[in-house]
C-alpha positions as CSV (number, residue, x, y, z in Angstrom):
1,M,61.7,-15.0,-8.3
2,H,61.7,-15.9,-4.7
3,I,58.7,-18.0,-3.6
4,N,58.0,-18.3,0.2
5,W,57.0,-21.9,0.3
6,K,56.1,-21.6,4.0
7,T,53.2,-19.3,3.3
8,K,49.8,-20.2,4.6
9,A,48.3,-19.8,1.2
10,A,47.1,-23.2,0.0
11,F,48.0,-24.2,-3.5
12,P,45.6,-26.4,-5.5
13,D,46.2,-30.0,-4.9
14,Y,45.5,-32.1,-8.0
15,A,45.1,-35.8,-8.2
16,S,47.9,-36.1,-10.7
17,D,51.4,-35.8,-9.3
18,V,52.6,-34.6,-12.7
19,L,50.1,-31.9,-12.7
20,N,51.0,-30.8,-9.3
21,E,54.6,-30.6,-10.2
22,A,53.9,-28.7,-13.4
23,F,51.7,-26.2,-11.5
24,R,54.5,-25.5,-8.9
25,L,57.1,-25.4,-11.7
26,R,55.0,-22.8,-13.5
27,I,54.8,-20.8,-10.3
28,S,58.5,-20.9,-9.7
29,E,59.1,-19.6,-13.2
30,A,56.6,-16.7,-12.9
31,T,57.8,-13.1,-12.7
32,D,56.7,-10.6,-10.1
33,D,54.4,-9.1,-12.7
34,D,52.9,-12.5,-13.5
35,L,52.1,-13.4,-9.9
36,L,50.7,-10.0,-9.2
37,A,48.6,-10.0,-12.3
38,A,47.3,-13.5,-11.4
39,Y,46.5,-12.4,-7.8
40,L,44.6,-9.4,-8.9
41,H,42.8,-11.4,-11.4
42,W,41.9,-13.9,-8.7
43,I,40.8,-11.2,-6.4
44,E,38.6,-9.7,-9.1
45,G,37.0,-13.1,-9.6
46,C,36.3,-13.5,-5.9
47,V,34.8,-10.0,-5.7
48,A,32.6,-10.6,-8.7
49,V,31.4,-13.9,-7.6
50,D,30.7,-12.8,-4.1
51,F,28.9,-9.8,-5.4
52,I,26.8,-11.8,-7.9
53,V,25.7,-14.3,-5.2
54,A,24.8,-11.5,-2.8
55,T,22.8,-9.6,-5.4
56,H,21.1,-12.7,-6.6
57,H,20.0,-13.4,-3.0
58,L,18.7,-9.8,-2.5
59,A,16.7,-10.0,-5.9
60,E,15.2,-13.2,-4.6
61,K,14.4,-11.6,-1.3
62,I,12.7,-8.6,-2.8
63,Q,10.8,-10.9,-5.3
64,A,9.6,-12.9,-2.3
65,E,8.4,-9.9,-0.4
66,L,6.6,-8.7,-3.6
67,H,4.8,-12.1,-4.0
68,H,3.8,-12.0,-0.4
69,V,2.2,-8.6,-0.8
70,I,0.3,-9.6,-3.9
71,D,-0.8,-13.0,-2.6
72,T,-1.6,-12.2,1.1
73,Q,-2.3,-8.5,1.5
74,A,-5.7,-8.4,-0.3
75,T,-8.1,-5.7,0.9
76,P,-10.8,-7.2,3.2
77,E,-14.1,-7.6,1.4
78,V,-15.9,-5.5,4.0
79,S,-13.8,-2.8,5.7
80,P,-14.2,0.8,6.7
81,F,-10.6,1.3,5.5
82,P,-10.4,-0.1,2.0
83,E,-8.5,2.9,0.6
84,D,-5.9,2.6,3.4
85,H,-5.4,-1.0,2.6
86,D,-5.2,-0.4,-1.2
87,R,-3.0,2.6,-1.0
88,A,-0.5,0.9,1.4
89,R,-0.3,-2.2,-0.8
90,Q,0.0,-0.4,-4.0
91,E,2.7,1.8,-2.6
92,L,4.7,-1.1,-1.3
93,C,4.3,-3.0,-4.6
94,S,5.6,0.0,-6.5
95,R,8.6,0.5,-4.2
96,L,9.5,-3.2,-4.1
97,T,9.2,-3.4,-8.0
98,R,11.6,-0.5,-8.3
99,S,14.1,-2.0,-5.9
100,H,13.8,-5.4,-7.6
101,R,14.5,-3.8,-11.0
102,A,17.5,-2.0,-9.7
103,A,18.9,-5.2,-8.1
104,T,18.3,-7.4,-11.3
105,E,19.9,-4.7,-13.5
106,A,23.0,-4.7,-11.3
107,L,23.0,-8.5,-11.4
108,E,22.9,-8.4,-15.3
109,R,25.7,-5.9,-15.3
110,A,27.8,-8.0,-12.9
111,H,27.3,-11.0,-14.9
112,D,28.6,-9.1,-18.0
113,A,31.7,-7.9,-16.0
114,W,32.3,-11.5,-14.9
115,S,32.1,-12.7,-18.5
116,Q,34.6,-10.1,-19.6
117,M,36.9,-11.0,-16.8
118,S,36.6,-14.8,-17.5
119,G,37.5,-14.2,-21.1
120,R,40.9,-12.8,-19.9
121,T,41.7,-15.9,-17.9
122,V,42.8,-17.9,-21.0
123,H,45.0,-15.1,-22.3
124,D,48.1,-13.1,-21.2
125,F,46.3,-10.6,-19.0
126,K,49.5,-9.2,-17.4
127,N,49.1,-6.1,-19.5
128,H,45.7,-5.6,-18.2
129,Y,47.1,-4.7,-14.8
130,S,50.0,-2.5,-15.9
131,G,49.9,1.1,-16.4
132,G,49.8,2.7,-12.9
133,S,46.4,4.0,-12.0
134,D,44.7,1.8,-14.7
135,A,45.4,-1.2,-12.5
136,A,42.5,-0.3,-10.3
137,S,40.1,-0.4,-13.3
138,G,38.1,-3.3,-14.5
139,V,35.8,-5.6,-12.5
140,L,36.7,-4.1,-9.2
141,E,35.6,-0.7,-10.3
142,D,32.5,-1.9,-12.1
143,V,31.4,-3.9,-9.1
144,G,32.1,-0.8,-6.8
145,V,29.7,1.3,-8.8
146,L,27.1,-1.5,-9.0
147,K,27.4,-2.2,-5.2
148,N,26.3,1.4,-4.5
149,Q,23.2,0.7,-6.7
150,V,22.5,-2.6,-5.0
151,N,23.0,-1.1,-1.5
152,Q,20.5,1.6,-2.4
153,A,18.1,-1.0,-3.7
154,E,18.4,-2.9,-0.3
155,R,17.9,0.3,1.6
156,N,14.8,1.1,-0.4
157,M,13.4,-2.3,0.2
158,L,13.9,-2.1,3.9
159,N,12.5,1.4,4.1
160,A,9.5,0.4,2.0
161,L,8.8,-2.5,4.4
162,A,9.2,-0.3,7.4
163,V,6.8,2.4,6.0
164,H,4.3,-0.4,5.2
165,R,4.6,-1.9,8.5
166,D,3.9,1.5,10.2
167,E,0.9,2.1,7.9
168,M,-0.6,-1.3,8.6
169,H,-0.1,-0.7,12.3
170,R,-2.0,2.6,11.9
171,V,-4.8,0.9,10.2
172,A,-4.8,-1.9,12.8
173,L,-5.3,0.6,15.5
174,L,-8.2,2.1,13.6
175,E,-9.7,-1.4,13.2
176,H,-9.2,-2.0,17.0
177,Q,-11.1,1.2,17.7
178,L,-13.7,0.2,15.3
179,E,-14.2,-3.2,17.0
180,Q,-14.6,-1.3,20.3
181,F,-17.2,1.0,18.7
182,L,-19.1,-1.9,17.2
183,N,-19.6,-3.3,20.7
184,S,-21.0,-0.1,22.0
185,D,-24.5,1.3,22.1
186,E,-23.7,3.9,19.5
187,S,-23.3,1.3,16.7
188,H,-26.4,0.2,15.0
189,A,-26.0,-3.1,13.0
190,L,-27.9,-3.3,9.6
191,Q,-29.7,-6.4,10.6
192,D,-31.2,-4.5,13.5
193,I,-32.1,-1.6,11.3
194,H,-33.8,-3.8,8.8
195,V,-36.4,-5.1,11.3
196,M,-37.3,-1.6,12.6
197,S,-40.5,0.2,12.0
198,P,-40.4,3.4,9.8
199,A,-40.9,5.5,13.0
200,A,-38.0,3.8,14.8
201,F,-35.9,4.2,11.8
202,E,-36.5,8.0,11.8
203,Q,-35.6,8.1,15.5
204,T,-32.5,6.1,14.8
205,V,-31.4,8.5,12.1
206,A,-32.0,11.5,14.4
207,G,-29.9,9.8,17.0
208,L,-27.1,9.2,14.6
209,V,-27.2,12.9,13.6
210,R,-26.9,13.9,17.3
211,R,-24.0,11.5,17.6
212,D,-22.3,13.5,14.8
213,G,-22.6,16.6,17.0
214,L,-25.4,18.3,15.0
215,H,-28.2,20.1,16.7
216,V,-31.5,18.2,15.9
217,I,-34.6,20.5,15.3
218,R,-37.0,17.8,14.2
219,D,-36.5,14.1,15.0
220,G,-39.5,12.5,13.3
221,G,-41.9,13.0,10.5
222,G,-45.5,12.7,10.0
223,S,-48.4,13.3,7.6
224,R,-47.6,17.0,7.3
225,D,-43.7,16.8,7.4
226,L,-43.5,18.0,3.8
227,G,-40.8,15.4,3.1
228,A,-38.5,16.3,6.1
229,D,-38.3,13.6,8.7
230,V,-35.2,14.9,10.4
231,I,-34.0,18.5,10.4
232,A,-30.6,19.4,11.9
233,V,-28.1,22.2,12.0
234,T,-24.2,21.7,11.7
235,P,-21.9,23.5,14.1
236,D,-21.3,26.1,11.3
237,N,-25.0,26.7,10.9
238,L,-25.7,24.7,7.7
239,R,-29.3,23.4,7.7
240,V,-29.6,19.7,6.9
241,V,-32.9,18.2,5.8
242,I,-33.2,14.3,5.8
243,Q,-35.9,12.2,4.4
244,C,-36.0,8.6,5.8
245,K,-37.3,5.7,3.8
246,H,-37.3,2.4,5.5
247,R,-37.5,-0.9,3.6
248,Q,-38.3,-4.1,5.3
249,A,-35.2,-6.5,5.4
250,G,-33.4,-3.9,3.3
251,L,-34.7,-5.3,0.1
252,G,-36.8,-2.5,-1.3
253,K,-35.9,0.4,-3.6
254,V,-36.7,4.1,-3.4
255,G,-37.9,5.6,-6.7
256,S,-37.7,9.0,-8.3
257,P,-41.2,10.2,-7.1
258,D,-39.8,10.4,-3.5
259,M,-36.9,12.4,-4.8
260,Q,-39.2,14.7,-6.6
261,T,-41.3,15.3,-3.5
262,L,-38.1,16.0,-1.4
263,N,-36.7,18.3,-4.0
264,G,-40.0,20.3,-4.1
265,T,-40.0,21.0,-0.3
266,A,-36.5,20.7,1.2
267,R,-35.1,24.0,-0.1
268,P,-38.3,26.1,-0.6
269,E,-40.2,25.0,2.5
270,H,-37.4,23.9,5.0
271,K,-34.5,26.3,3.8
272,A,-32.2,23.4,3.5
273,D,-28.5,23.9,2.7
274,I,-27.9,20.1,2.5
275,V,-30.6,17.7,1.4
276,V,-30.3,14.0,2.1
277,A,-32.4,10.9,1.5
278,V,-31.5,7.9,3.5
279,T,-32.7,4.3,3.1
280,N,-31.7,0.9,4.4
281,G,-32.5,-0.3,1.0
282,T,-31.3,1.0,-2.4
283,F,-32.3,3.7,-4.9
284,T,-33.4,3.2,-8.4
285,K,-31.3,4.5,-11.3
286,P,-33.9,7.2,-12.1
287,A,-34.0,8.2,-8.5
288,S,-30.2,8.4,-8.5
289,D,-30.1,10.3,-11.7
290,F,-32.7,12.8,-10.5
291,A,-30.9,13.3,-7.1
292,Y,-27.6,13.9,-8.8
293,T,-29.2,16.6,-11.1
294,H,-30.9,18.4,-8.2
295,D,-28.1,18.1,-5.7
296,I,-29.7,15.7,-3.3
297,H,-27.3,13.5,-1.4
298,L,-28.2,9.8,-1.3
299,L,-27.4,7.4,1.7
300,D,-28.1,3.8,0.6
301,Q,-27.6,0.5,2.5
302,E,-23.9,0.5,2.0
303,R,-23.4,4.1,3.1
304,L,-25.8,3.6,5.9
305,Q,-23.5,0.8,7.2
306,R,-20.6,3.2,7.2
307,W,-22.6,5.8,9.1
308,A,-24.8,3.8,11.5
309,T,-22.6,0.8,12.1
310,W,-19.0,1.9,11.7
311,G,-19.4,5.4,13.1
312,E,-18.2,7.5,10.1
313,P,-19.8,11.0,10.3
314,L,-22.7,11.6,7.9
315,L,-21.0,14.5,6.1
316,S,-17.8,12.5,5.7
317,V,-19.8,9.5,4.1
318,L,-21.5,11.9,1.8
319,Q,-18.1,13.7,1.0
320,I,-19.5,17.1,2.1
321,S,-16.8,19.5,3.3
322,T,-17.8,22.1,5.9
323,N,-15.8,24.5,8.0
324,T,-16.3,22.4,11.1
325,H,-16.3,18.6,10.8
326,P,-18.0,16.5,13.4
327,S,-15.8,14.0,15.1
328,A,-16.2,10.4,14.1
329,P,-17.0,8.1,17.1
330,A,-15.0,5.3,15.6
331,A,-12.0,7.1,14.3
């Protein structure tokens, strides 16, 4: 066997001269097959170790992104877009979890391949690399398959982050539009509504209906209003009858007697297609139960904020679908 001792490859340098000499002697006595097998074995080891390190770093990176989402991407306590925040966060968590699972599975299999390869180091592994096409099998082949899995996991992670970034940018634009709307005259803060008189509250509700693009027929009630303080017509000719119940400081509740009165007049007397009761306070459970049974839509303080303050259209807040939707000022 001819050894090129001028090669640039560096041999291990041991502290013991005896060990160095023994190592060089062993190399000089090696056959071509011995050296080729040792070289292939070393290459497999390098590939396996590099792959394990890279995959471990990827798994840690995905895990860090996942923790970041869980720890810092909580939905704002008060937001017009809670579903957007929740949906984006849940989708990102799901996709990152799948990517992390794929990376950790590949890491475990790579460790198994490394263990099998390491077991051959102390044995005669020359026969492992003989046999023509079988020489390419083993760790290199296993890592090649796993690398495809890890590359896909990394692509999935990057894609998930990009999609989430775009979604959060979309929500940020909506929140910016909302901020501009909140500073306009079309937005009515709850604290301002709470100190209104009942008559002013009715006028405000009528103004909000106009803002949504409905045609207002009646914009205030009275002693003979028969439960209809505001009457309006949607662009597709649906008649909306609204009863307004103002509560000072937003602390009072609306009971079932008011709902019974509204139910007795809204459709028979006012020919309503959509019946709505709105308050800056809340509704009692009996009132809510009665309204649900008789198809009366309730707009309490929380929903009123969405409509009056944030600019979401009334029919959208009430989850009523019509052929023509009014445009949301803040959306």
